[in-house]
Each structure stands twice: as C-alpha cells, then as structure tokens.
C-alpha positions as CSV (number, residue, x, y, z in Angstrom):
1,M,-17.4,-8.4,-18.3
2,R,-15.2,-7.6,-21.2
3,V,-11.7,-6.6,-20.0
4,I,-9.1,-5.1,-22.3
5,V,-5.6,-5.5,-21.2
6,V,-3.1,-3.4,-23.1
7,G,0.5,-4.6,-22.7
8,A,1.4,-8.3,-22.5
9,G,4.4,-8.1,-20.3
10,E,4.5,-9.9,-16.9
11,V,1.8,-7.7,-15.4
12,G,-0.5,-8.0,-18.4
13,R,0.0,-11.8,-18.7
14,S,-0.6,-12.3,-15.0
15,I,-3.8,-10.3,-15.1
16,A,-5.0,-12.1,-18.2
17,A,-4.2,-15.5,-16.8
18,N,-6.1,-14.7,-13.6
19,L,-9.2,-13.4,-15.5
20,E,-9.4,-15.8,-18.5
21,S,-11.9,-18.2,-16.8
22,S,-14.3,-15.5,-15.4
23,H,-14.2,-12.7,-18.0
24,D,-14.1,-12.0,-21.7
25,V,-10.5,-10.9,-21.9
26,V,-8.8,-9.2,-24.9
27,V,-5.1,-8.5,-24.8
28,V,-3.4,-5.9,-27.0
29,D,0.3,-5.8,-27.6
30,R,2.6,-4.4,-30.3
31,D,4.7,-7.5,-30.6
32,G,3.5,-10.1,-33.0
33,E,5.3,-13.1,-31.5
34,T,4.0,-12.2,-28.1
35,V,0.4,-12.1,-29.5
36,E,0.8,-15.4,-31.2
37,E,2.2,-17.1,-28.1
38,L,-0.6,-15.7,-26.0
39,T,-3.2,-17.1,-28.4
40,Y,-2.0,-20.6,-27.7
41,A,-1.1,-20.1,-24.0
42,L,-4.3,-18.5,-22.6
43,D,-8.0,-18.5,-23.3
44,V,-8.1,-14.9,-24.4
45,L,-8.4,-12.9,-27.6
46,A,-5.0,-11.5,-28.5
47,I,-4.6,-8.6,-30.9
48,Q,-1.5,-7.1,-32.3
49,G,-1.6,-3.3,-32.4
50,D,-0.8,0.0,-30.7
51,G,-3.1,0.5,-27.7
52,T,-2.7,4.3,-27.8
53,R,-4.7,4.3,-31.1
54,L,-8.4,4.5,-30.7
55,E,-8.9,2.3,-33.7
56,T,-7.0,-0.5,-32.0
57,L,-9.0,-0.1,-28.8
58,R,-12.2,-0.3,-30.8
59,Q,-11.0,-3.4,-32.6
60,A,-10.5,-4.9,-29.1
61,G,-14.2,-4.1,-28.3
62,L,-13.9,-0.9,-26.4
63,D,-17.6,0.0,-26.8
64,D,-18.6,-3.1,-24.8
65,A,-15.7,-3.1,-22.3
66,G,-16.3,-2.7,-18.6
67,L,-12.7,-2.3,-17.8
68,V,-9.5,-1.2,-19.6
69,I,-6.2,-1.9,-17.9
70,A,-3.2,-0.1,-19.4
71,C,0.0,-1.9,-18.2
72,T,2.6,-1.3,-20.9
73,D,6.2,-0.4,-19.7
74,D,5.6,3.2,-20.7
75,D,3.9,5.5,-18.2
76,E,2.8,8.1,-20.8
77,S,1.3,5.4,-23.1
78,N,-0.7,4.0,-20.2
79,V,-2.1,7.4,-19.3
80,V,-3.0,8.1,-23.0
81,I,-4.7,4.7,-23.3
82,C,-6.9,5.4,-20.2
83,G,-7.7,8.9,-21.5
84,A,-8.8,7.6,-24.8
85,A,-10.9,4.8,-23.3
86,K,-12.6,7.2,-20.8
87,A,-13.4,9.7,-23.6
88,N,-15.2,7.0,-25.5
89,G,-17.6,6.1,-22.7
90,E,-18.0,5.0,-19.0
91,T,-15.4,2.3,-19.0
92,F,-13.5,1.9,-15.8
93,T,-9.8,2.6,-16.4
94,I,-6.7,1.5,-14.6
95,A,-3.2,2.7,-15.4
96,R,0.1,1.2,-14.2
97,V,2.9,3.8,-13.8
98,R,6.4,3.6,-12.3
99,R,6.9,7.3,-11.5
100,R,5.5,8.4,-8.1
101,T,5.2,11.9,-9.4
102,L,2.5,10.9,-11.8
103,L,0.6,9.2,-9.0
104,E,0.9,12.3,-6.8
105,T,-0.4,14.5,-9.7
106,W,-3.3,12.1,-10.3
107,T,-4.1,11.9,-6.6
108,G,-3.9,15.7,-6.2
109,S,-6.1,16.4,-9.1
110,E,-9.0,14.0,-8.2
111,G,-8.6,11.5,-11.0
112,A,-7.0,13.4,-13.8
113,F,-6.0,12.0,-17.2
114,G,-9.2,9.9,-17.4
115,V,-7.7,7.3,-15.0
116,D,-10.0,5.9,-12.5
117,F,-7.4,4.0,-10.6
118,M,-3.6,4.4,-10.8
119,V,-1.1,1.9,-9.5
120,C,2.5,3.0,-8.9
121,T,4.7,-0.1,-9.3
122,D,7.8,1.3,-7.5
123,L,5.9,2.7,-4.5
124,L,4.0,-0.6,-4.1
125,T,7.3,-2.5,-4.2
126,A,8.8,-0.2,-1.6
127,Q,5.8,-0.6,0.7
128,T,6.0,-4.3,0.4
129,I,9.7,-4.3,1.3
130,F,9.0,-2.3,4.3
131,R,6.2,-4.5,5.5
132,I,8.2,-7.7,5.1
133,S,11.3,-6.1,6.8
134,G,9.4,-5.6,10.0
135,L,8.7,-9.3,10.6
136,P,11.6,-11.8,11.0
137,A,11.5,-14.8,8.7
138,A,8.5,-13.3,6.8
139,Q,8.2,-14.1,3.1
140,D,5.1,-12.0,2.6
141,V,3.0,-9.7,4.6
142,K,-0.3,-8.1,3.8
143,M,-2.8,-6.0,5.7
144,F,-6.6,-6.4,5.6
145,A,-9.7,-4.8,7.1
146,G,-8.1,-1.4,7.4
147,G,-5.0,-2.7,9.2
148,L,-7.1,-4.8,11.8
149,V,-6.0,-8.1,10.2
150,R,-2.6,-9.2,9.0
151,M,-1.7,-12.1,6.8
152,A,1.9,-13.3,6.8
153,E,3.8,-16.2,5.3
154,F,6.9,-17.5,7.1
155,E,9.6,-20.1,6.4
156,I,10.1,-22.4,9.3
157,G,13.8,-22.9,10.1
158,P,15.3,-26.2,11.3
159,N,15.9,-24.7,14.8
160,S,12.5,-23.1,15.1
161,P,10.6,-24.1,18.2
162,V,7.5,-24.9,16.2
163,A,9.3,-27.3,13.9
164,G,8.0,-30.8,14.8
165,Q,4.9,-29.5,16.6
166,T,1.4,-29.9,15.5
167,V,-0.7,-26.8,14.6
168,Q,-2.6,-27.4,17.8
169,E,0.6,-27.4,19.9
170,A,1.9,-24.3,18.1
171,D,-1.3,-22.4,18.4
172,Q,-0.6,-20.4,21.6
173,Y,-2.1,-17.1,20.4
174,D,-5.4,-15.5,21.2
175,S,-6.2,-14.2,17.7
176,L,-4.3,-16.2,15.2
177,T,-5.4,-18.7,12.6
178,F,-3.1,-21.2,10.9
179,A,-4.4,-21.3,7.3
180,A,-2.1,-23.5,5.3
181,L,1.4,-24.9,4.8
182,F,3.4,-25.2,1.6
183,R,5.7,-28.2,1.7
184,E,7.9,-28.5,-1.4
185,D,5.3,-28.5,-4.2
186,R,2.3,-29.4,-2.0
187,M,-0.2,-27.1,-0.3
188,I,-1.7,-28.5,2.9
189,V,-4.7,-26.8,4.5
190,A,-3.9,-26.6,8.2
191,T,-5.8,-28.6,10.8
192,G,-5.1,-29.1,14.4
193,D,-3.3,-32.4,13.7
194,T,-1.1,-31.0,10.9
195,R,2.5,-31.4,11.9
196,I,4.8,-28.5,11.0
197,R,8.2,-29.4,9.6
198,A,11.4,-27.5,9.0
199,D,11.5,-25.8,5.6
200,D,7.7,-25.5,5.5
201,R,6.2,-22.2,4.5
202,I,3.3,-21.4,6.7
203,V,0.5,-18.9,6.2
204,V,-1.1,-17.3,9.3
205,I,-3.9,-14.8,9.6
206,G,-4.7,-12.7,12.7
207,S,-4.2,-9.6,14.6
208,P,-1.0,-7.7,14.0
209,D,0.1,-8.3,17.6
210,S,-0.5,-12.1,17.3
211,V,1.3,-12.3,14.0
212,T,4.3,-10.4,15.4
213,G,4.3,-12.6,18.5
214,F,4.4,-15.7,16.3
215,A,7.2,-14.2,14.2
216,D,9.3,-13.4,17.3
217,D,8.7,-16.9,18.7
218,I,9.6,-18.9,15.6
219,V,13.0,-17.2,15.2
220,C,13.9,-17.5,18.9
221,T,14.9,-13.9,19.4
222,H,13.6,-11.0,21.3
223,D,15.5,-8.4,19.1
224,T,13.4,-8.3,16.0
225,D,13.5,-4.7,15.0
226,A,15.3,-4.0,11.8
227,D,17.1,-0.9,13.2
228,E,20.1,-1.0,10.9
229,V,18.8,-0.9,7.3
230,V,21.1,-0.7,4.3
231,I,19.6,-0.2,0.8
232,V,21.9,-0.9,-2.2
233,G,21.0,1.0,-5.3
234,A,19.2,4.3,-5.7
235,S,16.9,3.1,-8.4
236,E,13.4,4.4,-8.1
237,V,12.6,1.3,-6.0
238,G,15.7,1.9,-3.8
239,F,14.8,5.6,-3.4
240,Q,11.2,4.9,-2.5
241,T,12.2,2.2,-0.1
242,A,14.6,4.6,1.7
243,R,11.8,7.2,1.9
244,E,9.3,4.6,3.2
245,F,11.7,3.7,6.0
246,E,12.3,7.4,6.7
247,E,8.6,8.0,7.0
248,H,8.4,5.3,9.7
249,G,11.1,6.8,11.8
250,F,14.2,4.9,10.6
251,N,17.5,6.3,9.5
252,P,18.5,4.0,6.7
253,R,21.8,4.0,4.7
254,L,21.7,4.1,0.9
255,I,24.6,3.1,-1.3
256,E,24.7,4.5,-4.8
257,Q,27.6,4.5,-7.2
258,D,26.5,7.3,-9.5
259,H,27.6,10.7,-8.2
260,D,24.7,12.8,-9.6
261,R,22.1,10.3,-8.4
262,A,23.7,10.0,-5.0
263,R,23.7,13.8,-4.6
264,E,20.1,14.0,-5.8
265,C,19.0,11.4,-3.2
266,A,21.0,13.0,-0.4
267,E,19.1,16.2,-1.0
268,A,15.7,14.5,-1.1
269,L,16.2,12.2,1.8
270,P,17.1,14.2,4.9
271,N,17.2,11.2,7.3
272,T,19.1,8.8,5.1
273,M,22.9,8.5,5.0
274,V,23.8,8.3,1.3
275,M,27.1,6.7,0.6
276,E,28.7,7.1,-2.9
277,N,30.5,3.8,-3.7
278,D,30.4,0.5,-5.5
279,A,28.3,-1.9,-3.4
280,T,30.3,-4.9,-4.6
281,D,33.4,-3.5,-3.0
282,A,33.9,-5.8,-0.1
283,E,36.5,-3.6,1.6
284,F,34.1,-0.6,1.5
285,L,31.3,-2.7,2.9
286,A,33.5,-3.9,5.8
287,R,34.8,-0.4,6.4
288,E,31.2,0.9,6.7
289,H,30.2,-2.0,9.0
290,V,27.5,-3.2,6.6
291,D,27.9,-6.6,8.2
292,E,26.2,-5.2,11.3
293,A,23.0,-4.4,9.4
294,D,19.8,-6.1,10.4
295,I,18.7,-6.1,6.8
296,V,20.1,-5.3,3.4
297,V,17.8,-4.5,0.5
298,A,19.3,-5.0,-3.0
299,A,17.5,-2.6,-5.4
300,L,20.0,-2.2,-8.2
301,D,18.9,-2.2,-11.9
302,G,19.6,-5.8,-12.9
303,D,18.8,-9.2,-11.3
304,E,22.4,-10.5,-11.5
305,K,23.7,-7.4,-9.6
306,N,21.1,-7.8,-6.9
307,L,22.0,-11.5,-6.6
308,L,25.7,-10.7,-6.3
309,V,25.1,-8.0,-3.7
310,S,22.8,-10.1,-1.7
311,L,25.2,-13.0,-1.6
312,L,28.0,-10.7,-0.6
313,A,25.9,-9.4,2.2
314,R,25.1,-12.9,3.4
315,R,28.8,-13.7,3.3
316,L,29.6,-10.7,5.5
317,G,27.1,-11.9,8.1
318,V,24.0,-9.7,7.5
319,D,21.0,-11.1,9.2
320,R,18.5,-10.8,6.4
321,T,18.6,-10.0,2.7
322,V,15.8,-8.8,0.4
323,A,16.3,-8.6,-3.3
324,V,14.2,-6.9,-6.0
325,I,14.0,-9.1,-9.1
326,E,12.6,-8.3,-12.5
327,N,12.4,-11.8,-13.8
328,L,9.9,-13.8,-11.8
329,E,11.5,-17.1,-12.9
330,Y,14.5,-16.1,-10.8
331,A,12.5,-16.0,-7.5
332,E,13.1,-19.7,-6.7
333,L,16.7,-19.5,-7.7
334,F,17.3,-16.5,-5.4
335,E,15.7,-18.2,-2.4
336,T,17.5,-21.5,-3.1
337,V,20.9,-19.9,-2.8
338,G,20.0,-18.2,0.5
339,I,18.4,-14.9,-0.3
340,D,15.7,-14.5,2.3
341,V,13.1,-12.8,0.2
342,A,12.8,-12.0,-3.5
343,I,10.3,-9.4,-4.5
344,N,9.0,-9.0,-8.1
345,P,7.5,-5.5,-8.7
346,R,5.3,-6.8,-11.6
347,E,3.8,-9.5,-9.4
348,V,3.0,-6.9,-6.7
349,T,1.4,-4.6,-9.3
350,A,-0.7,-7.4,-10.9
351,E,-2.1,-8.3,-7.5
352,E,-3.3,-4.8,-6.8
353,I,-4.9,-4.5,-10.2
354,I,-6.7,-7.8,-10.1
355,R,-8.5,-6.7,-7.0
356,F,-10.6,-4.4,-9.2
357,T,-11.8,-7.2,-11.4
358,R,-13.5,-9.2,-8.7
359,N,-17.1,-8.9,-7.7
360,D,-18.3,-5.9,-5.7
361,H,-17.9,-7.7,-2.4
362,T,-14.2,-8.3,-2.7
363,E,-12.4,-5.6,-0.8
364,K,-8.8,-6.8,-1.1
365,I,-6.8,-9.8,-2.3
366,A,-3.3,-11.1,-1.7
367,M,-1.8,-13.8,-3.9
368,V,0.1,-16.5,-2.1
369,E,3.0,-18.7,-3.5
370,H,2.8,-17.1,-7.0
371,D,-1.0,-17.4,-7.3
372,R,-1.4,-21.0,-6.0
373,A,-3.8,-19.5,-3.4
374,E,-5.3,-16.2,-2.4
375,V,-6.2,-14.5,0.8
376,I,-9.3,-12.4,0.1
377,E,-11.3,-10.0,2.2
378,I,-15.1,-10.1,1.4
379,E,-17.9,-8.1,2.8
380,V,-20.6,-10.7,3.6
381,G,-24.0,-10.0,2.1
382,P,-27.4,-11.4,3.2
383,D,-27.3,-14.1,0.6
384,S,-23.8,-15.5,1.5
385,V,-23.6,-19.1,2.5
386,L,-21.9,-17.9,5.7
387,T,-24.6,-15.5,6.8
388,G,-26.4,-16.4,10.0
389,R,-24.7,-19.7,10.4
390,E,-22.0,-21.1,12.6
391,I,-18.7,-21.4,10.7
392,A,-18.4,-25.1,11.4
393,T,-21.7,-25.7,9.7
394,A,-21.4,-23.2,6.9
395,T,-18.0,-24.4,5.8
396,N,-19.5,-27.8,5.0
397,D,-21.1,-26.1,2.0
398,L,-17.7,-24.7,0.8
399,P,-15.2,-26.7,-1.2
400,D,-12.0,-28.0,0.3
401,G,-9.2,-25.5,0.4
402,V,-11.0,-22.7,2.2
403,V,-10.0,-21.4,5.7
404,I,-11.9,-18.5,7.4
405,G,-8.9,-16.7,8.9
406,A,-10.4,-13.6,10.6
407,I,-13.6,-11.5,10.8
408,S,-13.8,-7.7,11.1
409,R,-17.1,-6.7,12.7
410,G,-17.8,-3.0,13.2
411,G,-14.1,-2.2,13.5
412,R,-13.5,-5.0,16.0
413,L,-11.5,-8.2,15.3
414,V,-13.4,-11.5,15.8
415,T,-11.2,-14.6,15.8
416,P,-13.3,-17.3,14.0
417,R,-14.1,-20.4,15.8
418,G,-16.4,-23.3,15.0
419,T,-19.3,-21.7,16.9
420,T,-18.8,-18.2,15.5
421,V,-21.9,-16.9,13.7
422,V,-21.2,-14.7,10.7
423,R,-23.4,-11.6,10.3
424,P,-24.3,-9.5,7.3
425,G,-21.8,-6.7,6.9
426,D,-19.0,-8.7,8.4
427,H,-15.7,-8.5,6.6
428,V,-14.3,-12.0,6.3
429,V,-10.7,-12.6,5.5
430,A,-10.3,-16.1,4.1
431,F,-7.5,-18.3,2.6
432,V,-8.7,-19.9,-0.6
433,D,-7.1,-22.4,-2.9
434,S,-6.9,-20.8,-6.4
435,E,-8.5,-23.9,-7.9
436,V,-11.8,-23.3,-6.1
437,L,-11.6,-19.5,-6.0
438,D,-14.4,-18.9,-8.6
439,E,-16.8,-21.3,-6.8
440,V,-16.0,-19.7,-3.4
441,S,-16.5,-16.2,-4.8
442,R,-20.0,-17.1,-6.1
443,V,-21.3,-18.4,-2.8
444,I,-19.5,-16.6,0.0
C-alpha cells in the first residue's frame, strides 16, 4: 500500500521508519534539509513541498495512495491535508491534532473535515500518564481486548522480592504471563528458568487484577493508590491530565505560574485545586506539602523545566515522578538521573497511528522499549498458524521472540498454557520482537 506521510517531525519519522519495510512510503516536508536527510536515513521517497497543496499531494502519488497521514505540528494544516486527500478519492485519512476541542468537534459531527481517524496528542498523553500512575513501578501500561487484558512494563528495584527469583518462582498469579525482560541493551524472552535481576525491566501480560497484584508485590507495599496527585504546569497536557484524574474520582492539585491560565483552569476544573505559583520555588512546595504527594507530574513547556521540577520533587521526598518530554533522546537521561517515567507525546501518537497501517486482523499495538518490540492484539482467522492447534505445538512454527501473552474468547480471558487450543475468532495478545514482526504478522 502506498502511504503518504505529511510532516517529518518525530511522529512522521517514527511512522515512516515503522512502515518502510512493508509499504511504499512517501514523506512530504517543507524543510529541504530534513528531506535530504530522510532520503539517506530511510527507505522512503522524500519530497520537499507544502502538503496542504493538492499539487504536492499528487506529486507524492495521491491517486494511488491507500492512506494519508497528516502529522505536521499545525492542527489546521493537518485537517486541510486530510480534506484535500479525501476530496480526491477514497483514501483513508488520519490527522494528528493537539487541541481536544478539534477532536470533540470531529467526534460530534461523525467524521467531519474529511478525516477518517483523528488522534489527539495531548489527550493520549494525559491518558497514558493516568494509566501509568495507577501502577507502582510501572514504566508503561496498555489495555487490550476492550480492557480484559493489561500489558505493563516494570522496573525491578534492588529490594524487590522477585529480584533473584526465576520466572517460575515469581509466577504466583492465576492469569499472568511473563513475556520478556530488558537487561541493559539486551532483550530476553522469558522462560521458566530465566532469573530476574535488580534493574531489569520486565514485561507482563494478563488480567488487570493479576497485573495490579504483581505491581503491589514487587514494590513491597499495600498502599499503592496515588491519592495525592500534583501536576506542575497547566500546559494542554497538564490540563488534560488534571481532567483525566478528575474524571476518575481524584482531586488533584495543579500548579501554574501564569495568572490568566491559572484562573482559566480553576474555572474549568471544579475538582482540582489550582495553585498560582512558581513550581521551582522550594519554599512554596514545602509550604504546600508537595513532599507528601504520591506522584508529581511535570508537564511544563520545556524539557529542562520538567527535569528541574522532577528532580526538586524527588529531593523533597515525593514517591514517584512522571515527566513529559518533547525530545525523545532525553528519555534515557531523565530515567538515569532518577525520574521514574519519561513520556514523549509524539511517541504515544505514532503508536496510535501505526495501528491503522497493519493488516486487517491487528486490533491494537503497543510499542515496547522505543519500538524494540511490540505487544499486538490480533483476531485469529481460520488460516492462522495458531488456529486449531495447541500453543506448544503451534509456536514451533513461529520465529524466536514471540510470546503468546493472553487470549480473549467471547469476552472471557483465557490464560494461555502449552495445551491451550486457539480457536478462530480468538483475540490473541502477543509479545513480538520487532525484528520478526513482519514474519509473525503474515502467519499468525
């Protein structure tokens, strides 16, 4: 399929890199240097031009395109690009936007603007922050099979009870599958004999209750609810995060320095305490007992500010810090200096869009460790290598690096074991090494 990606920022590049081996990808960007660099870096056709012009889209092969993805940094441009593409034919269009109001207008008008699917970056980021906040030690959390299955990645601390145990010894849960461990630069597919070490990052798949139970056990605490939530910065991400917590029954505190923005948020967020102050003022933070917070979310405009606030919160004794970062290259740095979780909105957005480029059986995907692996949900068809066979036998025909993590059958969770027989129509949630993803997608 020909895929036109308009906008070669982090989102566009991530999408293009993910699709270059399986699709005919054309990337359009206004910046000549970016286009030249892309030509050498990726196996795509890169074109310099304005994607809002029909002439440019046609030059990119619009007439033959099956999918147009508009992911520039400008909401209006993205909507115009999709409208122009849709007016030219039956191309499926995806627009990335930052403003939630645009998403609400599009949703309320049944697909207005010629946009078939709209992704709101800030809302997705806020939802990701909320999901991660609910699980202690979690680095990433995703839901599959309509909420029946949860995937989570955890960092194992030196005092964790499972540090030093084998996977078989740690597996004390009815419906949990240990999928893989990331140890420094290595990925290890989990087997019963795999020994878990401190500082490993472990990926598990299972029922929400089992994943929550595992999270509670590995941090040795029974008080795992993030009741005291402080959000620093009323950026759109900060605002949406406060709203997300509100909608789930929390009463977060939101710190914003700008008077007008603070007042605007106070009026829009009835269950949030909005405090107007500089979040880097240590005396203010101490006076407001921010040190007693279970979690502090740094959502200011600027990576350096978020790093500073997060470090200050850690120094005050806050249990957990989550920082929003714009530059993905900073993610490792943030986590190295002690920030618990760094979330990049562009990576979250790319993941959501890439789901639409997969074959018809792929229901949902989650990238793991910056696209080193993926957790995918696939509806099994009659021709799948899994259909009608026991998992222990069927997986012999799959490449290394695949773990069947969970099965949803008629709205019921089935925890896969070696003797489990997969049926047509089952939704299989599997961990897959990115290097074998194309091969697995063809046969599963």
